[in-house]
Each structure stands twice: as structure tokens, then as C-alpha cells.
MARMARPA-534070 format. One line per 5 residues: for each residue x, y, z of C-alpha. Coordinates in steps of 0.5 Angstrom, whole numbers, plus 500, padded with zeros to 3 digits. Layout:
<atoms>
X,Y,Z; ...
</atoms>
This chain:
<atoms>
316,584,684; 320,587,679; 318,592,676; 323,593,670; 320,591,665
324,585,663; 327,585,655; 324,579,653; 317,582,654; 318,590,652
320,585,645; 314,582,646; 310,587,646; 312,591,640; 313,586,636
306,585,637; 303,591,633; 309,590,628; 306,588,622; 310,580,620
316,581,615; 312,578,609; 307,582,611; 311,588,610; 314,585,603
307,583,601; 304,590,601; 311,592,599; 310,588,592; 303,589,591
304,597,592; 309,596,586; 305,592,582; 299,597,582; 304,603,581
307,599,576; 300,598,573; 298,605,572; 305,607,570; 302,602,563
297,605,563; 299,612,562; 304,610,557; 298,607,553; 294,613,554
300,617,550; 301,611,544; 293,614,544; 294,621,544; 300,621,539
297,616,535; 290,620,534; 295,627,532; 297,623,527; 291,620,524
289,628,522; 293,627,517; 294,622,511; 301,622,511; 301,620,518
295,616,518; 299,610,517; 304,610,522; 298,613,528; 295,607,527
301,603,529; 303,608,535; 296,607,538; 295,599,536; 301,598,541
299,603,547; 292,599,546; 296,593,545; 299,595,552; 293,596,556
290,589,554; 297,586,556; 296,589,562; 289,588,564; 291,580,562
297,580,567; 293,583,573; 289,576,574; 283,574,576; 281,572,569
278,565,567; 283,564,561; 279,558,557; 274,564,556; 279,569,554
283,564,549; 276,563,546; 274,569,545; 281,572,543; 280,565,537
273,567,535; 273,574,535; 279,575,531; 278,570,526; 272,574,524
274,580,524; 281,578,520; 276,574,515; 270,580,514; 276,586,514
280,581,509; 275,580,505; 270,587,505; 270,591,499; 272,598,499
265,601,497; 263,596,504; 268,599,509; 262,604,511; 258,597,512
264,595,516; 266,600,520; 258,601,522; 257,593,523; 266,595,528
262,601,531; 256,597,534; 260,590,537; 263,596,541; 257,599,544
254,591,544; 260,589,548; 262,594,552; 253,594,555; 255,586,556
261,588,559; 257,593,564; 251,588,565; 255,581,567; 259,586,572
252,587,575; 248,581,575; 255,577,578; 257,582,584; 256,578,589
255,584,594; 251,591,594; 254,596,587; 257,601,590; 252,608,588
257,611,582; 258,604,581; 250,603,579; 249,608,576; 254,607,570
252,600,570; 245,603,566; 248,609,563; 253,604,560; 247,600,558
243,605,556; 250,608,551; 252,600,549; 245,599,546; 243,604,542
251,605,538; 249,597,537; 241,597,535; 242,604,531; 249,601,527
245,596,525; 240,601,522; 246,605,520; 249,598,517; 242,597,513
241,604,509; 249,605,507; 247,597,504; 241,601,501; 237,595,504
228,595,503; 223,593,509; 217,591,505; 219,595,499; 220,601,504
228,604,504; 232,604,510; 236,610,506; 230,615,506; 229,617,511
223,615,516; 219,621,520; 213,620,524; 210,625,527; 210,627,534
217,622,534; 222,627,537; 216,627,543; 218,620,544; 224,621,543
224,626,548; 220,621,553; 224,614,552; 231,619,553; 227,622,559
224,614,562; 232,612,560; 234,617,565; 228,615,572; 232,608,570
239,611,571; 236,614,577; 234,608,579; 239,604,580; 242,608,583
237,609,589; 236,603,589; 243,599,587; 239,591,586; 234,593,581
235,587,577; 227,589,573; 231,597,573; 237,594,568; 232,589,563
228,595,562; 234,600,561; 236,594,555; 230,594,552; 229,601,552
235,602,549; 235,598,543; 228,601,541; 232,607,542; 237,606,537
233,605,532; 228,610,533; 234,616,534; 238,613,526; 232,612,522
229,618,521; 236,621,519; 237,620,511; 243,617,507; 247,624,506
247,624,512; 251,617,514; 258,620,514; 256,624,520; 251,618,523
258,613,523; 262,618,526; 257,620,530; 255,612,532; 264,612,533
263,617,539; 258,613,542; 263,607,542; 267,609,546; 263,613,551
260,607,552; 267,603,554; 268,610,557; 262,608,561; 264,600,563
272,602,565; 268,606,570; 264,600,572; 270,595,571; 275,601,575
279,600,570; 284,607,568; 286,603,561; 278,604,559; 276,610,562
282,612,558; 281,609,551; 274,609,551; 274,617,553; 278,618,547
275,615,542; 269,619,543; 271,626,545; 275,624,537; 269,622,534
264,628,538; 270,632,534; 269,629,527; 262,630,528; 262,636,528
267,638,523; 263,633,518; 257,638,521; 261,644,519; 263,641,512
255,642,510; 253,646,513; 249,643,519; 249,643,526; 249,636,531
242,637,532; 239,639,525; 242,631,524; 239,628,529; 232,631,527
233,628,521; 231,628,514; 236,630,510; 236,626,504; 229,623,498
228,618,495; 233,618,489; 230,616,481; 231,610,478; 238,610,474
238,613,468; 232,620,470; 233,625,467; 224,628,469; 228,635,471
233,636,465; 229,635,459; 230,641,455; 237,641,457; 243,640,453
248,634,455; 255,635,452; 258,628,451; 265,624,451; 269,619,449
277,617,452; 280,618,445; 277,626,445; 279,627,454; 286,625,453
287,631,448; 283,636,453; 288,633,458; 294,634,454; 294,641,453
291,643,460; 296,645,464; 293,643,472; 288,638,473; 284,636,479
280,630,481; 275,630,485; 273,624,486; 266,620,489; 263,616,492
263,611,485; 270,612,485; 269,606,490; 263,603,487; 267,600,480
274,600,484; 277,606,479; 282,608,484; 289,605,482; 287,607,475
286,614,477; 292,614,480; 295,611,474; 292,616,470; 295,622,474
302,619,473; 301,618,466; 299,627,466; 305,627,471; 310,625,465
307,630,460; 308,635,465; 301,636,466; 300,638,475; 295,634,477
292,634,484; 287,631,489; 281,635,492; 278,631,498; 271,634,501
270,632,507; 264,627,507; 265,623,500; 264,617,500; 260,615,506
264,616,511; 270,620,515; 275,620,510; 273,614,505; 277,617,499
284,617,503; 283,611,505; 282,609,498; 288,613,494; 293,611,500
291,605,498; 294,606,490; 300,610,492; 297,617,492; 303,621,495
300,626,500; 303,631,497; 297,632,492; 292,631,497; 287,638,498
281,640,501; 275,645,500; 281,651,499; 282,649,492; 277,652,491
281,659,490; 285,656,484; 278,654,482; 277,659,475; 285,658,473
284,649,474; 284,648,466; 280,641,467; 278,639,473; 275,630,473
269,630,478; 269,621,478; 264,618,481; 261,625,486; 255,629,485
253,632,490; 261,635,493; 260,639,486; 254,641,486; 252,648,484
246,649,487; 250,648,494; 252,656,493; 246,659,488; 239,655,490
236,658,497; 232,652,495; 236,646,495; 236,641,501; 243,641,501
243,649,500; 250,652,504; 253,647,505; 261,648,503; 262,645,495
267,644,490; 266,650,485; 269,646,479; 263,649,475; 268,655,475
274,651,472; 276,652,464; 274,645,463; 269,639,466; 270,632,466
264,628,469; 264,621,470; 258,618,471; 254,612,470; 248,616,468
244,622,470; 241,619,476; 242,623,483; 247,622,487; 246,618,494
242,625,497; 236,624,491; 239,632,489; 240,633,482; 245,636,479
244,642,474; 253,642,473; 251,636,467; 248,641,464; 253,647,463
256,649,458; 263,648,459; 262,641,462; 262,634,458; 259,627,461
264,620,460; 258,617,460; 259,609,463; 264,605,468; 268,610,471
274,603,472; 273,603,464; 272,611,462; 280,612,465; 282,604,464
280,606,456; 285,615,458; 290,611,461; 291,607,454; 291,613,450
295,616,454; 301,611,453; 300,611,445; 300,617,445
</atoms>
């Protein structure tokens, strides 16, 4: 018997324990592909971070949008190229969603932009909940505990965002149900207890699905409970708090996407969702600070009341209102050295931003310094006034925040275009006011205040404004665009 193994037997023994060349190449390609995918998601995340940073300034906001869009495009393309997708369904979704979104974005007026943003937030939440649910129902194997937990978490946040955004849409739209205005806070006894019970029940359903990842009933109940919770959390919030609510719902939509990213094990979705969620929470906190309210206080609701009808002056009896026409206003403006424009939602309603920009340009040619004071909660969504003025190509250098208050006593003329609550002196002087403590523009300290409004009707919060009756205030009643256009005509002819 030959005790020395033959060379052929040794080679056969070694090669039998080694992967084939094809297997080695395949493993290497797989590793390289995974590295390329991870690197692409990391690059898209860098674009997201830089885009968000640029969005913090009106001067760089447009480019920030482009940078963030490029990052999202990279993430989407990489996800589509990973394979395993039903391309006909993907293409159909892209076409239908693109057409609907493009049509809505082009058709919406600036006054309807807050409502559109609310619907976008709701759509994002619904999409996250649907994707997580679909992943649960289509799973061939029993889900891991962590995946099951994130499925129900995504459903909870997504459906709360969806139904809450629908209620926010109705409030912003001024809709009524059987004569009850949604824009008013709708409260009922024990609402906080009910909400707390529902939240505890939601936590129980998350635990139940984690303990038994095949519990279909837990997902179904979560869908129904989250829809109800979204409605109940939003209806008590008054119209004056809607800018905060829009920012908060935007944050919810990001958090829902982040949770769905964990369900799908998709780093791009996790990163983008967490960035949207975090930035939305930061923006919400900034908005709360601008209104001198805590986030818990906003969620508790109750800020806002039934506004009086058009032209109502029930609480203004015995007070004198000084009026002025465009011709008289031009005489005052031409004698001024500096002018501050405070825009509000009324400017959006009248679509007066282009006329305001033209007026400011003409005043500038007459050596009158013009600045714009943008309150963080002016309008009905974050950045509403910035978007309007950017559309009119107002120079970014002319946009200022509440720091303008340091110059207000030296300001010759302040023109308030459709703003109300953000210039209400009661927020500073009247402890009994609902908006007491809210930072405002101290326009009443300027030498002359011109207020452009259709009537003496209170603002969106339904609170009377004593500014209208001060000695240094003059009212220019009527449509803001028509009034400003009249001022522009007088400036051109003078």
C-alpha cells in the first residue's frame, strides 16, 4: 500500500474545500455592489445635509432645494437599480404621481400653498404606512422582532400624519362641517385623557406585534387607532397655531419614512427620513418660540377663537379710525427717509407681492430706504412670506426678522400689508390677551403706521387689534393689491 499520497489526490483534497473561481468572483462583485450602494446613500446624505443648511437662508434657499433634490435623485436611482422591483408598477406610479403632483403644484395659488403642503405631508405619511403594511402582509417568512416593531411604529406615525394633515387642510381651507368651522379649536371634556388612552393602546399594539410577529390583528387595529388619533390630536388646535402644526406634521412624515426605512433595511430612506424629522422638530421649536408657546401647549390646543364677521367693529365703538387714500399715502412716503414693509397673509390673499416689490423699487429710486420685516409665523405656513417675496424677486438683503424692532422708533413709515396678529400691541402690553408674550413687530413705535386691510375684521386668531385706533396709525381700506397699485401709479406720476 502506497503511504505517500499522490499529487493528484492532494490537489483534489485542497480544491474540494475551496470555492470555485465563479463563486469567488460572484462574492467579490456582490461586496463591491453593496459598497457602491452604501457609498451612494452616504453621498446623497451629504447632499441632504448641505441642502438643509442652505434652506436656512432665503438667499441660498433655491440652491438648497436643488442640492437636496440631487441627493434624493441619487438615492432613488440607486434604490431602483438594486433590482427586485416590479417595473411596470414603478413606472405607472411615477407617471401618475408625477402628473398629479405637477398639476397641483402649477395650479395652486400662493394662498393655497399651506393647504398643499399639508396634503404633501399627509401623502408622505400615508405612503410610509402603506409601504410598511405591504411589507408585513407580503412577507414569506416570519418577521424579526425589530422589523415587526418598526412596522407598527411606521403605521402609527404615518396614519397619524395622514389624518392629522387632512384636518389641518380643512382648518387652513376654512372648511365647515354642519356649520362648525374647523379653523376654530374643537374641544371636548376629557380629550387629553382620551388621547392618552389611545397612545397607551398604540404602545400595547406595538408590543403585541413584537411579541407575535404574525399577529395580523395588531396591524389592522393600529391602522384604525392611528387614523382616529390623528384626527383627535389635530381638531383641538386653533387656526392661529396652524404654522406650528404644519411644521410638526412635516416632521411626523419624516419620522414615518425613517421607520419604514428600518422595515425595508434601506439606509437612504432611514437617513432622509431622520433628517426631515429632525429638521421639522427644530423648525417646530423655532415657531413655538416665535409665538412664546411650548410644543405641549400647542398640542393641547385651544388657541384661536371664532372671528367676527367682515367689517365687525363691535369692540371698537367710540374709537376713532383715521383713513387715508393712495394719493395722500404717496405724499407721506416721499417725505420719508426709511420705510419698513410688514407683510402678512392678506398680501397672499390679494396677490400683492409684485405690486409691493414695484412700490419698494420706486421708493428706492427716490432715495427712500426700504426693508421688509418677516415674522416667523406670518402667513399660514413656515416661510410663507419668504416664498411670496422671492416670487416677486425682492432682494434678499432687504429681508429682516424681529431684529428690526431696534430701529422701529427711528422708522418714518411702516406699511402693514395684510398682517394682524404679528403687529398687535396686546401681545406686548395686555396680560389678558390670548397672544400675550408672543414676540411681535413693535410697529406702533414708528412715526407713522399705514395698515392695508379690507376692514377692521380681526385676524386669523380672532383677536381685536388696538393698533388700528392709535394716533399714529392710518388705515387704507380695500384690496391690498389695488391699493398698492394706486400708490405705484402716484409714485410714477410724481
